[in-house]
PQR file of N, CA, C, O and H, with PARSE charges and radii, in Angstrom:
ATOM      1  N   MET A   1    -132.729-175.914-116.234 -0.4000 1.5000
ATOM      2  CA  MET A   1    -132.193-176.456-116.088 -0.0000 2.0000
ATOM      3  C   MET A   1    -130.675-178.082-115.474  0.5500 1.7000
ATOM      4  O   MET A   1    -130.240-178.042-114.323 -0.5500 1.4000
ATOM      5  N   GLU A   2    -130.294-178.975-116.251 -0.4000 1.5000
ATOM      6  CA  GLU A   2    -128.870-179.274-115.399 -0.0000 2.0000
ATOM      7  C   GLU A   2    -128.273-179.066-116.186  0.5500 1.7000
ATOM      8  O   GLU A   2    -128.533-178.709-117.335 -0.5500 1.4000
ATOM      9  H   GLU A   2    -130.648-179.007-117.186  0.4000 1.0000
ATOM     10  N   THR A   3    -127.032-179.332-115.492 -0.4000 1.5000
ATOM     11  CA  THR A   3    -125.834-179.388-116.296 -0.0000 2.0000
ATOM     12  C   THR A   3    -125.471-181.137-116.094  0.5500 1.7000
ATOM     13  O   THR A   3    -125.679-181.811-115.085 -0.5500 1.4000
ATOM     14  H   THR A   3    -126.820-179.622-114.559  0.4000 1.0000
ATOM     15  N   LEU A   4    -124.788-181.644-117.583 -0.4000 1.5000
ATOM     16  CA  LEU A   4    -124.480-183.238-117.050 -0.0000 2.0000
ATOM     17  C   LEU A   4    -123.023-182.877-118.299  0.5500 1.7000
ATOM     18  O   LEU A   4    -122.821-182.295-119.365 -0.5500 1.4000
ATOM     19  H   LEU A   4    -124.619-181.096-118.403  0.4000 1.0000
ATOM     20  N   LYS A   5    -122.337-183.650-117.305 -0.4000 1.5000
ATOM     21  CA  LYS A   5    -120.734-184.206-118.162 -0.0000 2.0000
ATOM     22  C   LYS A   5    -120.647-185.675-118.729  0.5500 1.7000
ATOM     23  O   LYS A   5    -121.593-186.428-118.499 -0.5500 1.4000
ATOM     24  H   LYS A   5    -122.500-184.123-116.440  0.4000 1.0000
ATOM     25  N   PHE A   6    -119.676-186.083-119.385 -0.4000 1.5000
ATOM     26  CA  PHE A   6    -119.790-187.117-119.420 -0.0000 2.0000
ATOM     27  C   PHE A   6    -118.516-187.104-119.723  0.5500 1.7000
ATOM     28  O   PHE A   6    -117.902-186.045-119.855 -0.5500 1.4000
ATOM     29  H   PHE A   6    -118.907-185.472-119.572  0.4000 1.0000
ATOM     30  N   LYS A   7    -117.881-188.457-119.890 -0.4000 1.5000
ATOM     31  CA  LYS A   7    -116.570-188.626-120.848 -0.0000 2.0000
ATOM     32  C   LYS A   7    -116.500-189.503-122.350  0.5500 1.7000
ATOM     33  O   LYS A   7    -117.079-190.580-122.209 -0.5500 1.4000
ATOM     34  H   LYS A   7    -118.379-189.318-119.783  0.4000 1.0000
ATOM     35  N   THR A   8    -116.114-189.375-123.312 -0.4000 1.5000
ATOM     36  CA  THR A   8    -116.255-189.958-124.140 -0.0000 2.0000
ATOM     37  C   THR A   8    -115.019-190.560-124.808  0.5500 1.7000
ATOM     38  O   THR A   8    -113.826-190.680-124.526 -0.5500 1.4000
ATOM     39  H   THR A   8    -115.644-188.500-123.426  0.4000 1.0000
ATOM     40  N   ASN A   9    -115.453-190.733-125.347 -0.4000 1.5000
ATOM     41  CA  ASN A   9    -114.760-191.227-127.269 -0.0000 2.0000
ATOM     42  C   ASN A   9    -115.001-190.790-128.166  0.5500 1.7000
ATOM     43  O   ASN A   9    -115.122-191.528-129.144 -0.5500 1.4000
ATOM     44  H   ASN A   9    -116.421-190.636-125.576  0.4000 1.0000
ATOM     45  N   ILE A  10    -115.259-188.896-128.348 -0.4000 1.5000
ATOM     46  CA  ILE A  10    -115.460-188.121-128.992 -0.0000 2.0000
ATOM     47  C   ILE A  10    -114.253-187.645-128.980  0.5500 1.7000
ATOM     48  O   ILE A  10    -113.860-187.053-127.974 -0.5500 1.4000
ATOM     49  H   ILE A  10    -115.160-188.297-127.553  0.4000 1.0000
ATOM     50  N   LYS A  11    -113.347-187.823-130.199 -0.4000 1.5000
ATOM     51  CA  LYS A  11    -111.671-186.894-130.328 -0.0000 2.0000
ATOM     52  C   LYS A  11    -111.849-186.489-131.443  0.5500 1.7000
ATOM     53  O   LYS A  11    -110.630-186.433-131.606 -0.5500 1.4000
ATOM     54  H   LYS A  11    -113.665-188.303-131.015  0.4000 1.0000
ATOM     55  N   CYS A  12    -112.215-186.161-132.345 -0.4000 1.5000
ATOM     56  CA  CYS A  12    -111.889-184.726-133.716 -0.0000 2.0000
ATOM     57  C   CYS A  12    -113.144-184.295-133.847  0.5500 1.7000
ATOM     58  O   CYS A  12    -114.071-184.478-133.058 -0.5500 1.4000
ATOM     59  H   CYS A  12    -113.205-186.207-132.212  0.4000 1.0000
ATOM     60  N   MET A  13    -113.158-183.607-135.056 -0.4000 1.5000
ATOM     61  CA  MET A  13    -114.275-182.099-135.601 -0.0000 2.0000
ATOM     62  C   MET A  13    -115.458-183.482-136.310  0.5500 1.7000
ATOM     63  O   MET A  13    -116.681-183.368-136.220 -0.5500 1.4000
ATOM     64  H   MET A  13    -112.405-183.458-135.697  0.4000 1.0000
ATOM     65  N   GLY A  14    -114.836-184.585-136.911 -0.4000 1.5000
ATOM     66  CA  GLY A  14    -115.123-185.253-137.793 -0.0000 2.0000
ATOM     67  C   GLY A  14    -115.748-186.187-136.531  0.5500 1.7000
ATOM     68  O   GLY A  14    -116.926-186.297-136.871 -0.5500 1.4000
ATOM     69  H   GLY A  14    -113.843-184.678-136.984  0.4000 1.0000
ATOM     70  N   CYS A  15    -115.669-186.563-135.878 -0.4000 1.5000
ATOM     71  CA  CYS A  15    -116.134-186.792-134.652 -0.0000 2.0000
ATOM     72  C   CYS A  15    -117.577-185.877-134.334  0.5500 1.7000
ATOM     73  O   CYS A  15    -118.626-186.508-134.468 -0.5500 1.4000
ATOM     74  H   CYS A  15    -114.712-186.473-135.601  0.4000 1.0000
ATOM     75  N   ILE A  16    -117.674-184.504-133.943 -0.4000 1.5000
ATOM     76  CA  ILE A  16    -118.172-183.675-133.296 -0.0000 2.0000
ATOM     77  C   ILE A  16    -119.790-183.798-134.828  0.5500 1.7000
ATOM     78  O   ILE A  16    -121.011-183.715-134.702 -0.5500 1.4000
ATOM     79  H   ILE A  16    -116.822-183.992-133.834  0.4000 1.0000
ATOM     80  N   SER A  17    -118.889-184.017-136.071 -0.4000 1.5000
ATOM     81  CA  SER A  17    -119.556-183.680-136.910 -0.0000 2.0000
ATOM     82  C   SER A  17    -120.791-184.094-137.159  0.5500 1.7000
ATOM     83  O   SER A  17    -121.696-183.439-137.675 -0.5500 1.4000
ATOM     84  H   SER A  17    -117.897-184.084-136.173  0.4000 1.0000
ATOM     85  N   THR A  18    -120.837-186.157-136.457 -0.4000 1.5000
ATOM     86  CA  THR A  18    -121.429-186.939-136.570 -0.0000 2.0000
ATOM     87  C   THR A  18    -122.208-186.977-135.381  0.5500 1.7000
ATOM     88  O   THR A  18    -123.379-187.356-135.335 -0.5500 1.4000
ATOM     89  H   THR A  18    -120.101-186.689-136.037  0.4000 1.0000
ATOM     90  N   VAL A  19    -121.443-186.523-134.298 -0.4000 1.5000
ATOM     91  CA  VAL A  19    -122.902-186.753-132.959 -0.0000 2.0000
ATOM     92  C   VAL A  19    -123.679-185.529-133.113  0.5500 1.7000
ATOM     93  O   VAL A  19    -124.777-185.733-132.596 -0.5500 1.4000
ATOM     94  H   VAL A  19    -120.493-186.215-134.335  0.4000 1.0000
ATOM     95  N   THR A  20    -123.571-183.727-133.840 -0.4000 1.5000
ATOM     96  CA  THR A  20    -123.888-182.855-133.448 -0.0000 2.0000
ATOM     97  C   THR A  20    -125.213-183.185-133.686  0.5500 1.7000
ATOM     98  O   THR A  20    -125.828-182.863-132.670 -0.5500 1.4000
ATOM     99  H   THR A  20    -122.679-183.561-134.260  0.4000 1.0000
ATOM    100  N   PRO A  21    -126.263-183.845-134.819 -0.5600 1.5000
ATOM    101  CA  PRO A  21    -127.487-183.891-134.975  0.2800 2.0000
ATOM    102  C   PRO A  21    -128.394-184.542-133.943  0.5500 1.7000
ATOM    103  O   PRO A  21    -129.493-184.100-133.607 -0.5500 1.4000
ATOM    104  N   VAL A  22    -127.849-185.571-133.509 -0.4000 1.5000
ATOM    105  CA  VAL A  22    -128.404-186.575-132.338 -0.0000 2.0000
ATOM    106  C   VAL A  22    -128.040-185.744-131.085  0.5500 1.7000
ATOM    107  O   VAL A  22    -128.257-186.336-130.029 -0.5500 1.4000
ATOM    108  H   VAL A  22    -126.957-185.931-133.783  0.4000 1.0000
ATOM    109  N   LEU A  23    -127.633-184.743-131.002 -0.4000 1.5000
ATOM    110  CA  LEU A  23    -127.332-183.952-129.212 -0.0000 2.0000
ATOM    111  C   LEU A  23    -127.709-182.993-129.933  0.5500 1.7000
ATOM    112  O   LEU A  23    -126.561-182.550-129.971 -0.5500 1.4000
ATOM    113  H   LEU A  23    -127.457-184.261-131.860  0.4000 1.0000
ATOM    114  N   ASN A  24    -128.459-182.025-130.743 -0.4000 1.5000
ATOM    115  CA  ASN A  24    -128.813-181.031-131.331 -0.0000 2.0000
ATOM    116  C   ASN A  24    -130.590-181.559-130.975  0.5500 1.7000
ATOM    117  O   ASN A  24    -131.471-180.771-130.632 -0.5500 1.4000
ATOM    118  H   ASN A  24    -129.391-182.384-130.712  0.4000 1.0000
ATOM    119  N   GLU A  25    -130.731-182.682-131.119 -0.4000 1.5000
ATOM    120  CA  GLU A  25    -132.127-183.366-130.995 -0.0000 2.0000
ATOM    121  C   GLU A  25    -132.325-183.153-129.624  0.5500 1.7000
ATOM    122  O   GLU A  25    -133.028-182.437-128.911 -0.5500 1.4000
ATOM    123  H   GLU A  25    -130.016-183.323-131.398  0.4000 1.0000
ATOM    124  N   LYS A  26    -131.551-183.934-129.510 -0.4000 1.5000
ATOM    125  CA  LYS A  26    -131.736-184.448-127.812 -0.0000 2.0000
ATOM    126  C   LYS A  26    -131.704-183.035-126.470  0.5500 1.7000
ATOM    127  O   LYS A  26    -132.608-182.782-125.673 -0.5500 1.4000
ATOM    128  H   LYS A  26    -130.980-184.516-130.089  0.4000 1.0000
ATOM    129  N   ALA A  27    -130.467-182.382-126.598 -0.4000 1.5000
ATOM    130  CA  ALA A  27    -130.126-181.381-126.001 -0.0000 2.0000
ATOM    131  C   ALA A  27    -130.341-180.118-126.730  0.5500 1.7000
ATOM    132  O   ALA A  27    -129.999-179.135-126.072 -0.5500 1.4000
ATOM    133  H   ALA A  27    -129.733-182.588-127.245  0.4000 1.0000
ATOM    134  N   GLY A  28    -130.798-179.871-127.872 -0.4000 1.5000
ATOM    135  CA  GLY A  28    -130.460-178.224-127.939 -0.0000 2.0000
ATOM    136  C   GLY A  28    -129.593-177.580-128.846  0.5500 1.7000
ATOM    137  O   GLY A  28    -128.394-177.853-128.781 -0.5500 1.4000
ATOM    138  H   GLY A  28    -131.076-180.670-128.407  0.4000 1.0000
ATOM    139  N   THR A  29    -129.913-176.942-129.505 -0.4000 1.5000
ATOM    140  CA  THR A  29    -128.673-176.864-130.537 -0.0000 2.0000
ATOM    141  C   THR A  29    -128.407-175.203-129.750  0.5500 1.7000
ATOM    142  O   THR A  29    -129.223-174.281-129.719 -0.5500 1.4000
ATOM    143  H   THR A  29    -130.887-176.721-129.559  0.4000 1.0000
ATOM    144  N   ASP A  30    -126.706-175.230-129.045 -0.4000 1.5000
ATOM    145  CA  ASP A  30    -125.638-174.620-129.186 -0.0000 2.0000
ATOM    146  C   ASP A  30    -126.530-175.272-127.050  0.5500 1.7000
ATOM    147  O   ASP A  30    -126.775-174.274-126.373 -0.5500 1.4000
ATOM    148  H   ASP A  30    -126.044-175.978-129.070  0.4000 1.0000
ATOM    149  N   LYS A  31    -126.769-176.228-126.537 -0.4000 1.5000
ATOM    150  CA  LYS A  31    -126.797-176.682-125.124 -0.0000 2.0000
ATOM    151  C   LYS A  31    -125.632-177.675-124.638  0.5500 1.7000
ATOM    152  O   LYS A  31    -125.529-178.101-123.487 -0.5500 1.4000
ATOM    153  H   LYS A  31    -126.570-177.039-127.086  0.4000 1.0000
ATOM    154  N   TRP A  32    -124.783-177.968-125.689 -0.4000 1.5000
ATOM    155  CA  TRP A  32    -123.758-178.932-125.513 -0.0000 2.0000
ATOM    156  C   TRP A  32    -122.276-178.575-126.222  0.5500 1.7000
ATOM    157  O   TRP A  32    -122.257-178.424-127.443 -0.5500 1.4000
ATOM    158  H   TRP A  32    -124.867-177.622-126.624  0.4000 1.0000
ATOM    159  N   LYS A  33    -121.857-178.529-125.961 -0.4000 1.5000
ATOM    160  CA  LYS A  33    -120.083-178.481-126.532 -0.0000 2.0000
ATOM    161  C   LYS A  33    -119.411-179.571-125.145  0.5500 1.7000
ATOM    162  O   LYS A  33    -119.694-179.712-123.956 -0.5500 1.4000
ATOM    163  H   LYS A  33    -121.872-178.652-124.969  0.4000 1.0000
ATOM    164  N   VAL A  34    -118.058-180.389-126.419 -0.4000 1.5000
ATOM    165  CA  VAL A  34    -116.811-181.128-126.350 -0.0000 2.0000
ATOM    166  C   VAL A  34    -115.996-180.802-126.115  0.5500 1.7000
ATOM    167  O   VAL A  34    -115.961-179.987-127.038 -0.5500 1.4000
ATOM    168  H   VAL A  34    -117.828-180.274-127.385  0.4000 1.0000
ATOM    169  N   ASP A  35    -114.906-180.612-125.514 -0.4000 1.5000
ATOM    170  CA  ASP A  35    -113.782-179.963-124.844 -0.0000 2.0000
ATOM    171  C   ASP A  35    -112.221-181.438-125.199  0.5500 1.7000
ATOM    172  O   ASP A  35    -111.882-182.381-124.484 -0.5500 1.4000
ATOM    173  H   ASP A  35    -114.935-181.273-124.765  0.4000 1.0000
ATOM    174  N   LEU A  36    -111.641-180.949-126.654 -0.4000 1.5000
ATOM    175  CA  LEU A  36    -111.633-182.351-127.490 -0.0000 2.0000
ATOM    176  C   LEU A  36    -109.668-181.970-126.196  0.5500 1.7000
ATOM    177  O   LEU A  36    -108.785-182.803-125.994 -0.5500 1.4000
ATOM    178  H   LEU A  36    -111.917-180.183-127.235  0.4000 1.0000
ATOM    179  N   GLN A  37    -109.687-181.320-125.962 -0.4000 1.5000
ATOM    180  CA  GLN A  37    -108.492-180.813-125.533 -0.0000 2.0000
ATOM    181  C   GLN A  37    -108.040-180.992-124.534  0.5500 1.7000
ATOM    182  O   GLN A  37    -106.914-180.588-124.244 -0.5500 1.4000
ATOM    183  H   GLN A  37    -110.404-180.643-126.126  0.4000 1.0000
ATOM    184  N   ASP A  38    -109.055-181.866-123.471 -0.4000 1.5000
ATOM    185  CA  ASP A  38    -109.333-182.648-122.619 -0.0000 2.0000
ATOM    186  C   ASP A  38    -109.492-183.794-122.897  0.5500 1.7000
ATOM    187  O   ASP A  38    -110.425-184.124-123.629 -0.5500 1.4000
ATOM    188  H   ASP A  38    -109.969-182.194-123.707  0.4000 1.0000
ATOM    189  N   PRO A  39    -108.583-184.734-122.362 -0.5600 1.5000
ATOM    190  CA  PRO A  39    -108.097-185.893-121.939  0.2800 2.0000
ATOM    191  C   PRO A  39    -108.599-187.132-122.208  0.5500 1.7000
ATOM    192  O   PRO A  39    -108.096-188.061-122.839 -0.5500 1.4000
ATOM    193  N   ASP A  40    -110.295-186.976-121.317 -0.4000 1.5000
ATOM    194  CA  ASP A  40    -111.283-187.607-120.969 -0.0000 2.0000
ATOM    195  C   ASP A  40    -112.171-186.909-122.140  0.5500 1.7000
ATOM    196  O   ASP A  40    -113.338-187.299-122.100 -0.5500 1.4000
ATOM    197  H   ASP A  40    -110.703-186.221-120.804  0.4000 1.0000
ATOM    198  N   LYS A  41    -111.862-185.839-123.319 -0.4000 1.5000
ATOM    199  CA  LYS A  41    -112.851-185.307-124.274 -0.0000 2.0000
ATOM    200  C   LYS A  41    -114.714-185.419-123.900  0.5500 1.7000
ATOM    201  O   LYS A  41    -115.637-186.115-124.322 -0.5500 1.4000
ATOM    202  H   LYS A  41    -110.914-185.522-123.352  0.4000 1.0000
ATOM    203  N   THR A  42    -114.551-184.163-122.751 -0.4000 1.5000
ATOM    204  CA  THR A  42    -115.713-183.989-121.494 -0.0000 2.0000
ATOM    205  C   THR A  42    -117.049-183.402-122.482  0.5500 1.7000
ATOM    206  O   THR A  42    -117.206-182.224-122.801 -0.5500 1.4000
ATOM    207  H   THR A  42    -113.801-183.597-122.408  0.4000 1.0000
ATOM    208  N   LEU A  43    -117.788-184.355-122.796 -0.4000 1.5000
ATOM    209  CA  LEU A  43    -119.234-183.631-123.310 -0.0000 2.0000
ATOM    210  C   LEU A  43    -119.373-182.750-121.992  0.5500 1.7000
ATOM    211  O   LEU A  43    -119.024-183.036-120.847 -0.5500 1.4000
ATOM    212  H   LEU A  43    -117.660-185.312-122.537  0.4000 1.0000
ATOM    213  N   VAL A  44    -120.236-181.119-122.680 -0.4000 1.5000
ATOM    214  CA  VAL A  44    -120.845-180.721-121.098 -0.0000 2.0000
ATOM    215  C   VAL A  44    -122.550-180.869-121.901  0.5500 1.7000
ATOM    216  O   VAL A  44    -122.761-180.527-123.065 -0.5500 1.4000
ATOM    217  H   VAL A  44    -120.519-180.887-123.611  0.4000 1.0000
ATOM    218  N   VAL A  45    -123.356-181.310-121.187 -0.4000 1.5000
ATOM    219  CA  VAL A  45    -124.784-180.714-121.668 -0.0000 2.0000
ATOM    220  C   VAL A  45    -125.556-180.084-120.495  0.5500 1.7000
ATOM    221  O   VAL A  45    -125.405-180.445-119.328 -0.5500 1.4000
ATOM    222  H   VAL A  45    -123.185-181.588-120.241  0.4000 1.0000
ATOM    223  N   GLU A  46    -126.348-179.168-120.877 -0.4000 1.5000
ATOM    224  CA  GLU A  46    -127.274-177.936-120.131 -0.0000 2.0000
ATOM    225  C   GLU A  46    -128.849-178.280-120.758  0.5500 1.7000
ATOM    226  O   GLU A  46    -129.416-177.753-121.715 -0.5500 1.4000
ATOM    227  H   GLU A  46    -126.471-178.875-121.826  0.4000 1.0000
ATOM    228  N   SER A  47    -129.270-179.248-119.944 -0.4000 1.5000
ATOM    229  CA  SER A  47    -130.933-179.929-120.800 -0.0000 2.0000
ATOM    230  C   SER A  47    -131.477-179.601-119.722  0.5500 1.7000
ATOM    231  O   SER A  47    -131.072-178.887-118.804 -0.5500 1.4000
ATOM    232  H   SER A  47    -128.809-179.676-119.166  0.4000 1.0000
ATOM    233  N   ASP A  48    -132.784-180.373-119.929 -0.4000 1.5000
ATOM    234  CA  ASP A  48    -133.630-181.127-119.404 -0.0000 2.0000
ATOM    235  C   ASP A  48    -133.642-182.883-119.751  0.5500 1.7000
ATOM    236  O   ASP A  48    -134.502-183.741-119.550 -0.5500 1.4000
ATOM    237  H   ASP A  48    -133.112-180.953-120.674  0.4000 1.0000
ATOM    238  N   THR A  49    -132.549-182.930-120.234 -0.4000 1.5000
ATOM    239  CA  THR A  49    -132.807-184.256-120.903 -0.0000 2.0000
ATOM    240  C   THR A  49    -131.684-184.880-120.087  0.5500 1.7000
ATOM    241  O   THR A  49    -130.568-184.534-119.701 -0.5500 1.4000
ATOM    242  H   THR A  49    -131.850-182.233-120.397  0.4000 1.0000
ATOM    243  N   LYS A  50    -132.501-186.000-119.989 -0.4000 1.5000
ATOM    244  CA  LYS A  50    -132.142-187.230-118.506 -0.0000 2.0000
ATOM    245  C   LYS A  50    -130.381-187.607-119.582  0.5500 1.7000
ATOM    246  O   LYS A  50    -130.098-187.446-120.769 -0.5500 1.4000
ATOM    247  H   LYS A  50    -133.408-186.281-120.303  0.4000 1.0000
ATOM    248  N   ALA A  51    -129.522-188.193-118.264 -0.4000 1.5000
ATOM    249  CA  ALA A  51    -127.943-188.797-119.054 -0.0000 2.0000
ATOM    250  C   ALA A  51    -128.257-189.965-120.272  0.5500 1.7000
ATOM    251  O   ALA A  51    -128.075-190.074-121.485 -0.5500 1.4000
ATOM    252  H   ALA A  51    -129.752-188.324-117.300  0.4000 1.0000
ATOM    253  N   GLU A  52    -129.087-191.089-118.698 -0.4000 1.5000
ATOM    254  CA  GLU A  52    -129.470-191.715-119.822 -0.0000 2.0000
ATOM    255  C   GLU A  52    -130.039-191.574-121.514  0.5500 1.7000
ATOM    256  O   GLU A  52    -129.517-192.221-122.422 -0.5500 1.4000
ATOM    257  H   GLU A  52    -129.235-191.001-117.713  0.4000 1.0000
ATOM    258  N   GLU A  53    -130.851-190.896-121.661 -0.4000 1.5000
ATOM    259  CA  GLU A  53    -131.185-190.627-123.257 -0.0000 2.0000
ATOM    260  C   GLU A  53    -129.871-190.086-124.324  0.5500 1.7000
ATOM    261  O   GLU A  53    -129.554-190.462-125.452 -0.5500 1.4000
ATOM    262  H   GLU A  53    -131.275-190.370-120.923  0.4000 1.0000
ATOM    263  N   ILE A  54    -129.281-189.023-123.394 -0.4000 1.5000
ATOM    264  CA  ILE A  54    -127.464-188.523-123.754 -0.0000 2.0000
ATOM    265  C   ILE A  54    -127.627-190.113-124.497  0.5500 1.7000
ATOM    266  O   ILE A  54    -128.025-190.569-125.570 -0.5500 1.4000
ATOM    267  H   ILE A  54    -129.539-188.717-122.478  0.4000 1.0000
ATOM    268  N   VAL A  55    -127.196-190.497-123.523 -0.4000 1.5000
ATOM    269  CA  VAL A  55    -126.136-192.355-123.597 -0.0000 2.0000
ATOM    270  C   VAL A  55    -126.632-192.961-124.351  0.5500 1.7000
ATOM    271  O   VAL A  55    -125.967-193.885-124.820 -0.5500 1.4000
ATOM    272  H   VAL A  55    -126.873-190.127-122.652  0.4000 1.0000
ATOM    273  N   GLU A  56    -127.683-192.810-124.723 -0.4000 1.5000
ATOM    274  CA  GLU A  56    -128.564-194.064-125.478 -0.0000 2.0000
ATOM    275  C   GLU A  56    -128.076-193.332-126.965  0.5500 1.7000
ATOM    276  O   GLU A  56    -127.997-194.082-127.938 -0.5500 1.4000
ATOM    277  H   GLU A  56    -128.223-192.060-124.342  0.4000 1.0000
ATOM    278  N   ALA A  57    -127.738-191.821-127.148 -0.4000 1.5000
ATOM    279  CA  ALA A  57    -128.543-191.478-128.289 -0.0000 2.0000
ATOM    280  C   ALA A  57    -126.891-191.716-128.762  0.5500 1.7000
ATOM    281  O   ALA A  57    -126.698-191.875-129.967 -0.5500 1.4000
ATOM    282  H   ALA A  57    -127.803-191.212-126.358  0.4000 1.0000
ATOM    283  N   LEU A  58    -125.833-191.740-127.934 -0.4000 1.5000
ATOM    284  CA  LEU A  58    -124.648-191.520-128.746 -0.0000 2.0000
ATOM    285  C   LEU A  58    -124.248-193.131-129.350  0.5500 1.7000
ATOM    286  O   LEU A  58    -123.454-193.563-130.187 -0.5500 1.4000
ATOM    287  H   LEU A  58    -125.989-191.611-126.954  0.4000 1.0000
ATOM    288  N   LYS A  59    -125.234-193.713-128.455 -0.4000 1.5000
ATOM    289  CA  LYS A  59    -124.647-194.669-128.738 -0.0000 2.0000
ATOM    290  C   LYS A  59    -124.971-195.575-129.890  0.5500 1.7000
ATOM    291  O   LYS A  59    -124.536-196.657-130.285 -0.5500 1.4000
ATOM    292  H   LYS A  59    -125.878-193.362-127.775  0.4000 1.0000
ATOM    293  N   GLY A  60    -126.457-194.221-130.520 -0.4000 1.5000
ATOM    294  CA  GLY A  60    -127.066-195.028-131.612 -0.0000 2.0000
ATOM    295  C   GLY A  60    -126.343-194.348-132.827  0.5500 1.7000
ATOM    296  O   GLY A  60    -126.694-194.512-133.996 -0.5500 1.4000
ATOM    297  H   GLY A  60    -126.810-193.342-130.199  0.4000 1.0000
ATOM    298  N   VAL A  61    -125.435-193.670-132.473 -0.4000 1.5000
ATOM    299  CA  VAL A  61    -124.254-193.365-133.593 -0.0000 2.0000
ATOM    300  C   VAL A  61    -123.064-193.237-133.757  0.5500 1.7000
ATOM    301  O   VAL A  61    -122.329-192.371-134.230 -0.5500 1.4000
ATOM    302  H   VAL A  61    -125.149-193.537-131.524  0.4000 1.0000
ATOM    303  N   GLY A  62    -122.896-194.661-133.098 -0.4000 1.5000
ATOM    304  CA  GLY A  62    -121.486-195.664-131.851 -0.0000 2.0000
ATOM    305  C   GLY A  62    -120.128-194.669-131.690  0.5500 1.7000
ATOM    306  O   GLY A  62    -119.069-194.788-132.305 -0.5500 1.4000
ATOM    307  H   GLY A  62    -123.493-195.364-132.713  0.4000 1.0000
ATOM    308  N   TYR A  63    -120.414-193.837-130.863 -0.4000 1.5000
ATOM    309  CA  TYR A  63    -120.172-192.932-129.646 -0.0000 2.0000
ATOM    310  C   TYR A  63    -120.431-193.587-128.700  0.5500 1.7000
ATOM    311  O   TYR A  63    -121.431-194.303-128.750 -0.5500 1.4000
ATOM    312  H   TYR A  63    -121.275-193.740-130.363  0.4000 1.0000
ATOM    313  N   ASN A  64    -119.374-193.550-127.177 -0.4000 1.5000
ATOM    314  CA  ASN A  64    -118.822-193.856-125.915 -0.0000 2.0000
ATOM    315  C   ASN A  64    -119.465-192.344-124.141  0.5500 1.7000
ATOM    316  O   ASN A  64    -118.758-191.430-123.717 -0.5500 1.4000
ATOM    317  H   ASN A  64    -118.562-192.969-127.137  0.4000 1.0000
ATOM    318  N   ALA A  65    -120.265-192.553-123.862 -0.4000 1.5000
ATOM    319  CA  ALA A  65    -120.136-191.883-123.009 -0.0000 2.0000
ATOM    320  C   ALA A  65    -120.870-192.083-121.929  0.5500 1.7000
ATOM    321  O   ALA A  65    -121.953-192.668-121.915 -0.5500 1.4000
ATOM    322  H   ALA A  65    -120.839-193.296-124.207  0.4000 1.0000
ATOM    323  N   GLU A  66    -120.111-191.441-120.672 -0.4000 1.5000
ATOM    324  CA  GLU A  66    -120.305-192.454-119.355 -0.0000 2.0000
ATOM    325  C   GLU A  66    -119.932-191.049-118.249  0.5500 1.7000
ATOM    326  O   GLU A  66    -118.943-190.324-118.149 -0.5500 1.4000
ATOM    327  H   GLU A  66    -119.231-190.966-120.683  0.4000 1.0000
ATOM    328  N   ARG A  67    -121.607-191.120-117.329 -0.4000 1.5000
ATOM    329  CA  ARG A  67    -121.402-189.858-117.306 -0.0000 2.0000
ATOM    330  C   ARG A  67    -120.395-189.130-115.934  0.5500 1.7000
ATOM    331  O   ARG A  67    -120.331-189.840-114.930 -0.5500 1.4000
ATOM    332  H   ARG A  67    -122.411-191.709-117.411  0.4000 1.0000
ATOM    333  N   ILE A  68    -119.846-188.141-115.900 -0.4000 1.5000
ATOM    334  CA  ILE A  68    -118.579-188.367-114.887 -0.0000 2.0000
ATOM    335  C   ILE A  68    -119.763-186.970-113.799  0.5500 1.7000
ATOM    336  O   ILE A  68    -119.388-186.569-112.697 -0.5500 1.4000
ATOM    337  H   ILE A  68    -119.898-187.564-116.715  0.4000 1.0000
TER
END
C-alpha cells in the first residue's frame, strides 16, 4: 500500500460529499482524507491505486488534484 498526497481545490464539506463516491470507488472507503484546515487542502490516499487514476476521478466530478 502506498501513501499518495495531492494538493486539491476541495474546500468544504459539500465538496467532500461530491468526491466521496468516486474516492471510495477508486481508493476504498476510509482509505482517504482531505485536510480542510491545510491551505493546500491536502488529500491523502492510502491505497494501491495509481495517482493518475485519483487525479482523473476527481477531474470527472469537477475537482483538481496535483500530486505533492
